[in-house]
C-alpha positions in Angstrom: 0.0 0.0 0.0 1.4 3.4 -1.0 0.3 7.0 -1.4 1.8 9.9 -3.2 1.4 11.9 0.1 2.6 9.2 2.4 0.8 7.6 5.2 0.4 9.6 8.4 -0.1 8.2 11.9 -3.6 9.6 12.0 -4.4 7.8 8.8 -3.1 4.5 10.2 -5.4 4.9 13.3 -8.3 5.9 11.1 -7.9 2.8 8.9 -7.9 0.6 12.1 -10.9 2.4 13.6 -12.9 2.0 10.3 -12.2 -1.7 10.3 -13.5 -2.0 13.9 -16.5 0.1 13.2 -17.4 -1.7 10.0 -17.4 -5.1 11.8 -18.9 -3.9 15.1 -21.7 -1.7 13.9 -24.1 -0.1 16.3 -27.3 -1.9 17.6 -30.8 -0.7 17.4 -31.9 -2.1 20.7 -30.2 -1.5 24.1 -30.5 -5.1 25.0 -31.8 -4.3 28.5 -33.3 -6.9 30.7 -36.9 -5.9 31.4 -36.7 -7.0 35.0 -33.6 -5.0 35.9 -32.5 -1.7 34.3 -28.9 -2.3 35.3 -28.5 -5.6 33.4 -28.6 -6.6 29.7 -28.3 -9.8 27.7 -26.4 -10.4 24.6 -25.2 -13.3 22.4 -22.1 -12.9 20.3 -19.6 -15.0 18.4 -15.9 -15.2 19.2 -13.6 -12.3 18.3 -12.8 -12.1 14.6 -11.4 -8.7 14.1 -7.7 -8.4 13.4 -7.1 -6.1 16.4 -8.9 -8.5 18.7 -6.9 -11.4 17.5 -3.7 -9.4 18.1 -4.7 -8.9 21.8 -5.7 -12.6 22.2 -2.4 -13.8 20.7 -0.3 -11.4 22.8 -2.1 -12.4 26.0 -2.1 -16.2 25.3 0.7 -16.7 27.9 -1.5 -15.1 30.6 -4.3 -17.6 30.4 -5.6 -18.7 33.8 -3.3 -16.4 35.7 -5.8 -13.7 36.6 -3.9 -10.9 35.0 -5.6 -7.6 34.1 -5.0 -6.0 30.7 -5.7 -2.3 30.1 -6.3 -0.9 26.6 -7.9 2.0 24.8 -10.9 2.0 22.4 -8.9 1.1 19.3 -8.8 -2.5 20.7 -11.8 -2.9 23.0 -14.9 -4.7 22.0 -17.5 -6.8 23.8 -16.5 -10.0 22.0 -12.8 -9.5 23.0 -13.6 -9.0 26.7 -15.8 -12.1 26.7 -13.1 -14.2 25.1 -10.4 -12.9 27.5 -12.6 -13.6 30.5 -13.3 -17.1 29.4 -9.5 -17.6 29.3 -9.0 -16.3 32.8 -7.7 -12.9 31.7 -9.4 -9.8 33.0 -9.5 -6.5 31.1 -10.5 -2.8 31.3 -10.6 0.0 28.8 -12.5 2.8 27.2 -15.0 1.9 24.5 -16.9 3.4 21.7 -20.6 3.3 22.8 -21.8 2.8 19.2 -20.1 -0.7 19.0 -22.0 -3.9 18.8 -23.5 -5.4 22.0 -23.0 -2.1 23.9 -26.2 -1.2 25.7 -27.7 2.3 25.7 -26.9 4.2 28.9 -28.1 7.6 30.1 -27.3 10.5 27.8 -24.4 12.8 28.7 -26.8 15.7 29.3 -28.7 13.6 31.8 -25.7 13.1 34.0 -24.3 15.6 36.4 -20.5 15.9 37.1 -19.4 12.9 39.2 -22.5 10.9 38.4 -22.5 7.6 36.4 -24.7 5.0 34.8 -23.9 1.3 34.2 -25.2 -2.0 33.0 -24.0 -5.6 33.6 -24.3 -8.2 30.9 -25.2 -11.9 31.4 -21.5 -12.6 30.9 -20.5 -10.5 33.9 -19.1 -7.6 31.7 -19.8 -4.1 33.0 -20.4 -1.1 30.8 -20.0 2.3 32.5 -20.7 5.9 31.5 -19.2 8.5 34.0 -19.5 12.3 33.6 -16.5 14.6 34.3 -16.2 17.6 32.0 -17.6 15.2 29.4 -18.8 11.6 29.4 -16.3 8.7 29.6 -17.4 5.3 28.5 -15.6 2.2 29.9 -15.9 -1.6 29.8 -14.5 -3.9 32.5 -14.5 -7.4 33.7 -12.4 -6.7 36.8 -14.3 -4.1 38.8 -17.5 -3.8 40.7 -19.8 -0.9 40.0 -20.3 -0.4 43.7 -16.5 0.4 44.3 -16.2 4.1 44.6 -13.2 6.5 44.7 -12.7 10.2 44.5 -10.8 12.6 42.2 -9.7 16.2 42.8 -10.7 18.7 40.3 -10.1 22.5 39.9 -13.2 24.5 39.4 -13.6 27.6 37.2 -13.3 29.9 40.2 -9.9 28.3 41.2 -11.2 26.2 44.1 -10.3 22.6 44.5 -13.1 20.1 45.0 -13.5 16.3 45.2 -15.8 14.4 42.9 -16.8 10.8 43.1 -15.8 8.3 40.5 -15.8 4.5 40.1 -12.6 2.7 41.0 -12.6 1.3 37.4 -11.7 4.8 36.2 -9.0 5.3 38.8 -7.4 1.9 37.9 -7.6 2.7 34.2 -6.0 6.1 34.5 -3.2 4.9 36.8 -2.3 2.0 34.4 -2.7 3.8 31.1 -0.5 6.6 32.3 2.5 4.4 31.7 1.5 4.1 28.1 0.9 7.9 27.8 4.3 8.6 29.3 6.0 6.2 26.8 4.2 7.9 23.9 5.4 11.3 25.2 9.0 10.2 25.5 8.8 8.6 22.0 7.3 11.7 20.4 9.8 14.2 22.0 12.5 13.5 19.4 10.8 11.1 17.0 12.5 10.2 13.8 9.3 9.2 12.1 8.8 10.8 8.7 6.2 10.7 6.0 7.0 8.2 3.3 5.6 6.9 0.1 6.6 3.4 1.3 4.2 2.2 4.1 6.8 -0.2 5.6 9.2 2.7 6.1 6.8 4.3 8.6 6.5 1.1 10.5 10.3 0.6 10.6 10.9 4.2 11.9 8.1 3.8 14.5 9.6 0.6 15.9 13.1 2.1 15.8 11.8 5.0 18.0 10.1 2.5 20.3 13.3 0.5 20.7 15.3 3.7 21.6 12.6 4.8 24.1 12.5 1.3 25.7 16.3 1.3 26.0 16.2 4.8 27.6 13.6 3.7 30.2 15.5 0.5 31.1 18.7 2.5 31.4 17.1 4.7 34.0 15.6 1.7 35.9 19.0 0.0 36.4 20.4 3.2 37.9 23.3 3.7 35.5 24.6 7.2 34.5 21.5 9.3 34.0 20.8 11.1 30.7 18.0 13.3 29.5 15.8 11.9 26.7 17.7 14.0 24.2 21.2 13.2 25.5 20.4 9.4 25.6 19.5 9.5 21.9 22.7 11.4 21.1 24.7 8.8 22.9 23.0 6.0 21.0 23.7 7.8 17.7 27.3 8.5 18.6 28.0 4.9 19.7 26.0 3.0 17.0 25.6 5.4 14.1 28.6 7.7 14.0 31.3 5.0 13.6 29.4 3.5 10.7 29.1 6.8 9.0 32.8 7.5 9.4 33.8 4.1 8.0 31.4 4.4 5.0 32.7 8.0 4.3 36.4 6.8 4.6 35.8 3.9 2.2 34.0 6.1 -0.3 36.9 8.6 -0.1 39.5 5.8 -0.7 37.6 4.4 -3.6 37.3 7.9 -5.2 41.0 8.5 -4.8 42.0 5.2 -6.3 39.7 5.7 -9.3 41.2 9.2 -9.9 44.8 7.7 -9.7 44.0 5.2 -12.3 
Protein backbone atom coordinates (compact mmCIF):
# COMPACT_ATOMS: atom_id res chain seq x y z
CA UNK A 1 0.00 0.00 0.00
CA UNK A 2 1.41 3.37 -0.99
CA UNK A 3 0.33 6.97 -1.39
CA UNK A 4 1.80 9.93 -3.17
CA UNK A 5 1.42 11.94 0.06
CA UNK A 6 2.64 9.21 2.36
CA UNK A 7 0.75 7.57 5.23
CA UNK A 8 0.45 9.57 8.41
CA UNK A 9 -0.06 8.17 11.92
CA UNK A 10 -3.59 9.60 12.03
CA UNK A 11 -4.44 7.79 8.81
CA UNK A 12 -3.14 4.49 10.25
CA UNK A 13 -5.40 4.93 13.27
CA UNK A 14 -8.33 5.91 11.05
CA UNK A 15 -7.94 2.78 8.93
CA UNK A 16 -7.85 0.61 12.06
CA UNK A 17 -10.87 2.38 13.57
CA UNK A 18 -12.88 2.04 10.35
CA UNK A 19 -12.17 -1.69 10.32
CA UNK A 20 -13.45 -1.96 13.87
CA UNK A 21 -16.54 0.14 13.18
CA UNK A 22 -17.42 -1.71 9.98
CA UNK A 23 -17.45 -5.07 11.75
CA UNK A 24 -18.85 -3.91 15.10
CA UNK A 25 -21.69 -1.73 13.93
CA UNK A 26 -24.15 -0.06 16.30
CA UNK A 27 -27.26 -1.86 17.56
CA UNK A 28 -30.85 -0.68 17.41
CA UNK A 29 -31.86 -2.13 20.74
CA UNK A 30 -30.20 -1.47 24.06
CA UNK A 31 -30.48 -5.15 25.01
CA UNK A 32 -31.82 -4.30 28.46
CA UNK A 33 -33.32 -6.92 30.69
CA UNK A 34 -36.90 -5.85 31.36
CA UNK A 35 -36.70 -6.96 34.99
CA UNK A 36 -33.57 -5.03 35.94
CA UNK A 37 -32.50 -1.74 34.31
CA UNK A 38 -28.86 -2.33 35.28
CA UNK A 39 -28.51 -5.61 33.35
CA UNK A 40 -28.57 -6.56 29.69
CA UNK A 41 -28.32 -9.76 27.74
CA UNK A 42 -26.42 -10.44 24.57
CA UNK A 43 -25.19 -13.25 22.39
CA UNK A 44 -22.08 -12.89 20.28
CA UNK A 45 -19.58 -14.97 18.41
CA UNK A 46 -15.89 -15.20 19.19
CA UNK A 47 -13.61 -12.31 18.28
CA UNK A 48 -12.83 -12.14 14.57
CA UNK A 49 -11.36 -8.66 14.14
CA UNK A 50 -7.65 -8.38 13.42
CA UNK A 51 -7.06 -6.08 16.40
CA UNK A 52 -8.91 -8.51 18.68
CA UNK A 53 -6.85 -11.44 17.47
CA UNK A 54 -3.69 -9.43 18.13
CA UNK A 55 -4.70 -8.90 21.77
CA UNK A 56 -5.69 -12.56 22.18
CA UNK A 57 -2.40 -13.78 20.72
CA UNK A 58 -0.26 -11.44 22.81
CA UNK A 59 -2.11 -12.42 25.99
CA UNK A 60 -2.05 -16.19 25.34
CA UNK A 61 0.72 -16.72 27.91
CA UNK A 62 -1.46 -15.09 30.60
CA UNK A 63 -4.34 -17.56 30.38
CA UNK A 64 -5.61 -18.68 33.77
CA UNK A 65 -3.25 -16.38 35.70
CA UNK A 66 -5.85 -13.71 36.57
CA UNK A 67 -3.86 -10.86 35.04
CA UNK A 68 -5.55 -7.58 34.10
CA UNK A 69 -5.00 -5.96 30.67
CA UNK A 70 -5.70 -2.26 30.09
CA UNK A 71 -6.34 -0.92 26.58
CA UNK A 72 -7.95 2.00 24.76
CA UNK A 73 -10.92 2.01 22.42
CA UNK A 74 -8.86 1.08 19.33
CA UNK A 75 -8.83 -2.49 20.68
CA UNK A 76 -11.81 -2.89 23.02
CA UNK A 77 -14.95 -4.73 22.01
CA UNK A 78 -17.52 -6.81 23.83
CA UNK A 79 -16.45 -9.99 22.00
CA UNK A 80 -12.81 -9.49 22.97
CA UNK A 81 -13.58 -8.98 26.66
CA UNK A 82 -15.81 -12.05 26.66
CA UNK A 83 -13.06 -14.20 25.11
CA UNK A 84 -10.42 -12.85 27.50
CA UNK A 85 -12.61 -13.55 30.52
CA UNK A 86 -13.29 -17.11 29.36
CA UNK A 87 -9.49 -17.60 29.26
CA UNK A 88 -9.00 -16.31 32.80
CA UNK A 89 -7.68 -12.90 31.74
CA UNK A 90 -9.42 -9.75 32.99
CA UNK A 91 -9.52 -6.47 31.10
CA UNK A 92 -10.49 -2.83 31.34
CA UNK A 93 -10.61 -0.01 28.83
CA UNK A 94 -12.47 2.84 27.19
CA UNK A 95 -14.96 1.89 24.51
CA UNK A 96 -16.94 3.40 21.65
CA UNK A 97 -20.60 3.34 22.80
CA UNK A 98 -21.77 2.75 19.20
CA UNK A 99 -20.13 -0.66 18.96
CA UNK A 100 -22.02 -3.93 18.77
CA UNK A 101 -23.52 -5.37 21.99
CA UNK A 102 -22.98 -2.14 23.93
CA UNK A 103 -26.23 -1.16 25.70
CA UNK A 104 -27.73 2.31 25.74
CA UNK A 105 -26.93 4.23 28.91
CA UNK A 106 -28.09 7.63 30.15
CA UNK A 107 -27.30 10.46 27.78
CA UNK A 108 -24.43 12.76 28.69
CA UNK A 109 -26.79 15.68 29.30
CA UNK A 110 -28.74 13.59 31.83
CA UNK A 111 -25.66 13.08 34.04
CA UNK A 112 -24.27 15.63 36.45
CA UNK A 113 -20.54 15.88 37.05
CA UNK A 114 -19.38 12.92 39.16
CA UNK A 115 -22.50 10.86 38.38
CA UNK A 116 -22.51 7.65 36.37
CA UNK A 117 -24.69 4.98 34.81
CA UNK A 118 -23.86 1.33 34.19
CA UNK A 119 -25.21 -2.00 33.03
CA UNK A 120 -24.00 -5.57 33.58
CA UNK A 121 -24.33 -8.24 30.90
CA UNK A 122 -25.25 -11.87 31.37
CA UNK A 123 -21.52 -12.60 30.86
CA UNK A 124 -20.50 -10.47 33.85
CA UNK A 125 -19.12 -7.62 31.72
CA UNK A 126 -19.84 -4.11 33.00
CA UNK A 127 -20.36 -1.06 30.77
CA UNK A 128 -19.98 2.35 32.45
CA UNK A 129 -20.67 5.94 31.53
CA UNK A 130 -19.20 8.48 33.96
CA UNK A 131 -19.46 12.26 33.65
CA UNK A 132 -16.55 14.60 34.32
CA UNK A 133 -16.21 17.58 31.98
CA UNK A 134 -17.60 15.16 29.41
CA UNK A 135 -18.82 11.58 29.41
CA UNK A 136 -16.31 8.74 29.61
CA UNK A 137 -17.36 5.25 28.47
CA UNK A 138 -15.61 2.21 29.94
CA UNK A 139 -15.88 -1.56 29.77
CA UNK A 140 -14.50 -3.85 32.47
CA UNK A 141 -14.47 -7.42 33.71
CA UNK A 142 -12.39 -6.73 36.82
CA UNK A 143 -14.25 -4.06 38.80
CA UNK A 144 -17.52 -3.85 40.71
CA UNK A 145 -19.83 -0.88 39.97
CA UNK A 146 -20.27 -0.40 43.72
CA UNK A 147 -16.55 0.36 44.28
CA UNK A 148 -16.17 4.13 44.64
CA UNK A 149 -13.17 6.46 44.74
CA UNK A 150 -12.65 10.23 44.55
CA UNK A 151 -10.78 12.59 42.24
CA UNK A 152 -9.70 16.17 42.83
CA UNK A 153 -10.72 18.74 40.26
CA UNK A 154 -10.05 22.46 39.90
CA UNK A 155 -13.21 24.50 39.37
CA UNK A 156 -13.58 27.59 37.18
CA UNK A 157 -13.29 29.88 40.21
CA UNK A 158 -9.95 28.27 41.16
CA UNK A 159 -11.24 26.22 44.07
CA UNK A 160 -10.32 22.55 44.50
CA UNK A 161 -13.12 20.06 44.98
CA UNK A 162 -13.49 16.28 45.25
CA UNK A 163 -15.82 14.43 42.91
CA UNK A 164 -16.84 10.79 43.10
CA UNK A 165 -15.84 8.28 40.47
CA UNK A 166 -15.84 4.53 40.06
CA UNK A 167 -12.64 2.67 40.96
CA UNK A 168 -12.60 1.31 37.41
CA UNK A 169 -11.74 4.83 36.17
CA UNK A 170 -8.98 5.30 38.76
CA UNK A 171 -7.43 1.94 37.86
CA UNK A 172 -7.61 2.70 34.15
CA UNK A 173 -5.97 6.12 34.54
CA UNK A 174 -3.19 4.87 36.80
CA UNK A 175 -2.34 1.99 34.45
CA UNK A 176 -2.67 3.75 31.10
CA UNK A 177 -0.53 6.65 32.30
CA UNK A 178 2.51 4.43 31.70
CA UNK A 179 1.50 4.12 28.06
CA UNK A 180 0.90 7.87 27.79
CA UNK A 181 4.32 8.57 29.30
CA UNK A 182 5.96 6.21 26.81
CA UNK A 183 4.17 7.95 23.92
CA UNK A 184 5.35 11.33 25.21
CA UNK A 185 8.97 10.19 25.47
CA UNK A 186 8.82 8.63 22.01
CA UNK A 187 7.33 11.73 20.41
CA UNK A 188 9.79 14.21 21.98
CA UNK A 189 12.53 13.50 19.43
CA UNK A 190 10.82 11.08 17.05
CA UNK A 191 12.52 10.23 13.77
CA UNK A 192 9.26 9.19 12.10
CA UNK A 193 8.77 10.84 8.73
CA UNK A 194 6.16 10.69 6.00
CA UNK A 195 7.04 8.21 3.31
CA UNK A 196 5.59 6.87 0.09
CA UNK A 197 6.56 3.39 1.32
CA UNK A 198 4.21 2.18 4.07
CA UNK A 199 6.80 -0.18 5.57
CA UNK A 200 9.24 2.69 6.13
CA UNK A 201 6.83 4.34 8.56
CA UNK A 202 6.51 1.09 10.52
CA UNK A 203 10.28 0.64 10.58
CA UNK A 204 10.88 4.17 11.91
CA UNK A 205 8.09 3.76 14.46
CA UNK A 206 9.58 0.58 15.93
CA UNK A 207 13.07 2.08 15.82
CA UNK A 208 11.76 4.96 17.96
CA UNK A 209 10.08 2.47 20.29
CA UNK A 210 13.33 0.53 20.70
CA UNK A 211 15.33 3.65 21.61
CA UNK A 212 12.62 4.78 24.06
CA UNK A 213 12.50 1.32 25.70
CA UNK A 214 16.28 1.35 26.04
CA UNK A 215 16.15 4.79 27.65
CA UNK A 216 13.57 3.66 30.21
CA UNK A 217 15.52 0.50 31.08
CA UNK A 218 18.74 2.55 31.36
CA UNK A 219 17.07 4.73 34.01
CA UNK A 220 15.63 1.72 35.86
CA UNK A 221 19.01 0.02 36.39
CA UNK A 222 20.44 3.23 37.89
CA UNK A 223 23.31 3.75 35.49
CA UNK A 224 24.57 7.19 34.51
CA UNK A 225 21.46 9.29 34.00
CA UNK A 226 20.78 11.05 30.70
CA UNK A 227 17.96 13.26 29.53
CA UNK A 228 15.83 11.88 26.70
CA UNK A 229 17.72 14.00 24.16
CA UNK A 230 21.18 13.16 25.53
CA UNK A 231 20.41 9.44 25.59
CA UNK A 232 19.46 9.52 21.92
CA UNK A 233 22.66 11.42 21.15
CA UNK A 234 24.72 8.76 22.94
CA UNK A 235 22.97 6.01 20.98
CA UNK A 236 23.68 7.77 17.69
CA UNK A 237 27.31 8.47 18.63
CA UNK A 238 27.98 4.87 19.68
CA UNK A 239 26.01 3.01 17.01
CA UNK A 240 25.62 5.36 14.07
CA UNK A 241 28.61 7.71 14.01
CA UNK A 242 31.33 4.98 13.62
CA UNK A 243 29.40 3.47 10.72
CA UNK A 244 29.05 6.83 8.98
CA UNK A 245 32.77 7.53 9.43
CA UNK A 246 33.76 4.12 8.04
CA UNK A 247 31.45 4.44 5.04
CA UNK A 248 32.74 7.95 4.32
CA UNK A 249 36.36 6.78 4.60
CA UNK A 250 35.75 3.86 2.25
CA UNK A 251 34.03 6.12 -0.26
CA UNK A 252 36.93 8.58 -0.14
CA UNK A 253 39.53 5.85 -0.68
CA UNK A 254 37.62 4.42 -3.63
CA UNK A 255 37.31 7.87 -5.18
CA UNK A 256 41.03 8.52 -4.80
CA UNK A 257 41.99 5.16 -6.31
CA UNK A 258 39.70 5.73 -9.29
CA UNK A 259 41.24 9.16 -9.87
CA UNK A 260 44.79 7.72 -9.68
CA UNK A 261 43.98 5.15 -12.33
